[in-house]
C-alpha positions as CSV (number, residue, x, y, z in Angstrom):
1,M,47.2,15.9,-45.6
2,V,45.9,12.7,-44.5
3,G,42.9,11.5,-46.6
4,A,39.4,10.6,-45.1
5,G,40.2,6.9,-46.1
6,T,43.3,6.7,-44.3
7,A,42.0,8.2,-41.5
8,L,39.1,6.0,-41.3
9,R,41.3,2.8,-41.8
10,G,43.4,4.2,-38.7
11,R,40.3,4.5,-36.5
12,L,38.8,1.2,-37.7
13,A,42.1,-0.8,-36.9
14,R,42.5,0.9,-33.6
15,D,39.0,0.0,-32.5
16,W,39.5,-3.5,-33.9
17,D,42.4,-4.2,-31.6
18,D,40.4,-3.4,-28.7
19,E,38.2,-6.2,-28.4
20,R,37.5,-6.4,-24.8
21,G,34.3,-4.7,-25.5
22,D,31.6,-3.8,-22.9
23,V,31.6,-6.9,-20.4
24,P,29.2,-5.7,-17.8
25,G,26.8,-4.6,-20.5
26,W,26.9,-8.1,-22.2
27,V,26.5,-9.8,-18.4
28,L,23.3,-7.6,-17.9
29,I,22.0,-8.5,-21.1
30,T,22.4,-12.2,-20.5
31,L,21.1,-12.1,-16.8
32,M,17.9,-10.2,-18.2
33,T,17.4,-12.6,-21.0
34,A,17.7,-15.5,-18.6
35,G,15.3,-13.7,-16.4
36,L,12.8,-13.1,-19.1
37,V,12.9,-16.9,-20.3
38,V,12.3,-18.0,-16.7
39,L,9.3,-15.6,-16.4
40,I,7.6,-16.5,-19.6
41,W,8.4,-20.2,-19.0
42,A,6.6,-19.6,-15.4
43,L,3.5,-18.1,-17.0
44,A,3.1,-20.2,-20.1
45,G,4.6,-23.5,-18.8
46,P,1.2,-24.6,-17.5
47,A,-0.8,-23.6,-20.6
48,L,1.8,-25.3,-22.9
49,T,1.6,-28.4,-20.7
50,G,-2.0,-28.5,-21.3
51,V,-1.9,-27.9,-24.9
52,F,0.6,-30.9,-25.3
53,Q,-1.6,-33.0,-22.9
54,D,-4.7,-32.4,-25.2
55,A,-2.8,-33.2,-28.1
56,I,-1.2,-36.4,-26.8
57,D,-4.8,-37.3,-25.7
58,R,-6.5,-36.9,-29.3
59,V,-3.7,-38.8,-31.0
60,S,-4.1,-41.6,-28.5
61,D,-7.9,-41.8,-29.1
62,F,-7.5,-43.1,-32.6
């Protein structure tokens, strides 16, 4: 009879050897993240530029 620990170790070793992973999933996650960054940058870019410019103007007034 095989113990639960031995079976678990065998399963973990088998899974550990298969390191290919889910490449299409990772590609999709990467592309979606890049898309979100571009979208947020496009929406928030002008506001952040205005905040930065206001801060520089206040500092340079001293």
